[in-house]
C-alpha positions as CSV (number, residue, x, y, z in Angstrom):
1,M,162.3,164.4,162.7
2,L,159.1,162.5,162.4
3,S,156.4,163.6,164.6
4,E,153.8,161.0,163.6
5,V,153.9,157.7,161.7
6,F,151.2,156.7,159.3
7,T,150.3,153.1,160.0
8,A,148.0,150.7,158.1
9,G,145.2,151.2,160.5
10,D,145.1,155.0,160.1
11,H,142.9,156.7,157.6
12,L,143.8,159.8,155.6
13,P,141.5,162.7,155.8
14,S,139.6,163.4,152.6
15,D,141.8,166.5,151.9
16,G,145.0,164.5,152.7
17,A,146.3,167.3,155.0
18,G,147.5,165.3,158.0
19,F,149.5,162.8,156.0
20,F,152.2,165.1,154.5
21,D,152.3,167.4,157.6
22,T,153.1,164.4,159.9
23,G,156.0,162.9,158.0
24,G,154.6,160.3,155.6
25,F,155.9,156.7,155.2
26,T,158.5,155.1,157.4
27,Q,160.2,151.7,157.5
28,E,157.3,150.3,159.6
29,N,154.6,150.6,156.9
30,Q,156.6,149.7,153.7
31,F,154.3,146.8,153.1
32,L,151.8,149.2,151.6
33,L,154.1,149.7,148.6
34,S,154.5,147.4,145.7
35,P,158.0,145.7,145.5
36,Q,159.0,147.4,142.3
37,E,158.4,150.9,143.5
38,P,161.1,152.7,145.5
39,V,160.4,153.6,149.0
40,F,160.1,157.3,149.7
41,S,160.3,159.3,152.9
42,F,159.5,162.9,153.4
43,S,161.3,165.1,155.9
44,G,159.6,167.8,157.9
45,S,161.3,170.6,155.9
46,D,159.7,172.6,153.2
47,D,161.6,170.6,150.6
48,S,158.9,168.0,149.6
49,T,160.8,166.2,146.9
50,P,160.9,162.4,147.4
51,K,164.2,160.8,148.3
52,T,165.0,157.1,147.9
53,N,165.3,155.1,151.1
54,S,168.5,153.4,150.0
55,S,171.2,153.8,147.4
56,D,170.6,150.2,146.4
57,D,167.4,151.2,144.7
58,A,169.3,153.8,142.7
59,N,171.9,151.2,141.8
60,V,169.1,148.8,140.7
61,M,167.6,151.5,138.5
62,D,171.0,152.4,137.1
63,E,171.7,148.8,136.4
64,R,168.3,148.3,134.6
65,K,168.9,151.5,132.6
66,R,172.5,150.2,131.7
67,R,171.2,146.8,130.6
68,R,168.4,148.4,128.6
69,M,170.9,150.6,126.8
70,I,173.1,147.6,126.1
71,S,170.1,145.7,124.8
72,N,169.1,148.6,122.6
73,R,172.6,148.9,121.2
74,E,172.7,145.2,120.4
75,S,169.3,145.4,118.9
76,A,170.3,148.4,116.7
77,R,173.6,146.6,115.8
78,R,171.6,143.5,114.7
79,S,169.2,145.7,112.8
80,R,172.1,147.4,111.0
81,M,173.6,144.0,110.2
82,R,170.3,142.8,108.8
83,K,170.0,145.9,106.7
84,Q,173.5,145.6,105.5
85,K,173.0,141.9,104.6
86,H,169.7,142.8,102.8
87,L,171.5,145.6,100.8
88,E,174.3,143.2,99.9
89,N,171.7,140.6,98.7
90,L,170.0,143.2,96.7
91,R,173.3,144.3,95.1
92,N,174.1,140.6,94.3
93,Q,170.6,140.1,92.8
94,M,171.0,143.4,90.8
95,N,174.4,142.1,89.4
96,R,172.9,138.7,88.5
97,L,169.9,140.4,86.8
98,K,172.2,142.8,84.9
99,T,174.3,139.8,83.7
100,N,171.2,137.9,82.7
101,N,169.9,141.0,80.9
102,R,173.1,141.3,78.9
103,E,173.0,137.6,78.0
104,V,169.4,137.8,76.9
105,A,170.2,141.0,74.9
106,N,173.1,139.2,73.2
107,Q,170.9,136.2,72.4
108,L,168.3,138.6,71.0
109,R,170.9,140.2,68.7
110,V,172.0,136.7,67.5
111,V,168.4,135.7,66.8
112,N,167.7,139.0,65.0
113,V,170.8,138.5,62.8
114,H,169.9,134.9,62.1
115,G,166.3,136.0,61.3
116,K,167.6,138.6,58.9
117,L,169.7,136.0,57.2
118,V,166.8,133.5,57.0
119,R,164.6,136.3,55.5
120,E,167.2,137.1,52.9
121,E,167.7,133.5,52.0
122,N,163.9,133.0,51.8
123,Q,163.6,136.0,49.4
124,R,166.5,134.6,47.3
125,L,164.7,131.2,47.1
126,R,161.4,132.9,46.2
127,S,163.1,134.8,43.4
128,E,164.8,131.6,42.2
129,S,161.5,129.7,42.4
130,V,159.8,132.3,40.2
131,M,162.6,132.2,37.7
132,L,162.5,128.3,37.6
133,Q,158.7,128.3,37.2
134,Q,159.1,130.7,34.2
135,K,161.8,128.4,32.7
136,L,159.6,125.4,33.2
137,W,156.6,127.1,31.6
138,D,158.9,128.1,28.6
139,I,160.2,124.5,28.3
140,R,156.6,123.2,28.3
141,Q,155.7,125.6,25.6
142,V,158.7,124.5,23.5
143,L,157.7,120.8,24.0
144,L,154.1,121.5,23.0
145,V,155.2,123.3,19.9
146,R,157.6,120.4,19.0
147,Q,154.9,117.8,19.7
148,L,152.4,119.7,17.5
149,H,155.1,120.1,14.8
150,H,155.9,116.4,14.9
151,Q,152.2,115.4,14.8
152,L,151.5,117.7,11.9
153,L,154.6,116.9,9.8
154,P,153.9,113.3,8.9
155,S,150.2,113.9,8.2
156,A,150.9,117.0,6.1
157,W,153.5,115.4,3.9
158,P,152.6,111.8,3.3
159,C,155.8,111.2,1.4
160,N,157.8,111.8,4.5
161,N,156.2,109.0,6.6
162,N,159.1,106.7,6.0
163,V,161.8,109.2,6.6
164,T,163.1,109.5,10.1
165,S,163.2,113.0,11.3
166,I,166.2,114.7,12.8
167,Y,164.4,115.1,16.1
168,E,163.8,111.3,16.4
169,Q,167.5,110.6,15.8
170,Y,168.7,113.3,18.1
171,P,166.0,114.1,20.6
172,P,166.3,117.7,21.9
173,S,167.6,118.2,25.4
174,L,165.4,119.7,27.9
175,I,168.2,121.7,29.4
176,T,169.0,124.8,27.4
């Protein structure tokens, strides 16, 4: 088995030759290792692979690995749930925006139709205004002619000063 035990007071040679040839660490000098590291012992055979000192260390490592795997699975599940919720929120937002877009497009169509009707009415009113202005101008011209005619008649024919004209008895109507 072990021919020599390396203790805390011993020093390794600079090439490290005596340490591995003599058997390495034992239970007596485990205090040199940190508490998280497994304890290794080396046999005198040519097989120089480290072996754990107890199966408890392997169980602890397996338990840690198992807990880490469970934690990673839970984290991945939460991440998938967040992603799914985010996608659902985006879909809902997209549906709301599409609905709003349709409503705004419908309102725009209504405003465009209303604007077209207003423009047509405005054009009709402009045409009517031009026609009425022309009629007003024509009526003014007729009135001016009648006024001139009335002013010229009595002075041109002095004998007609006492005679009431037809226009005075029946004044012409402005509406034709």
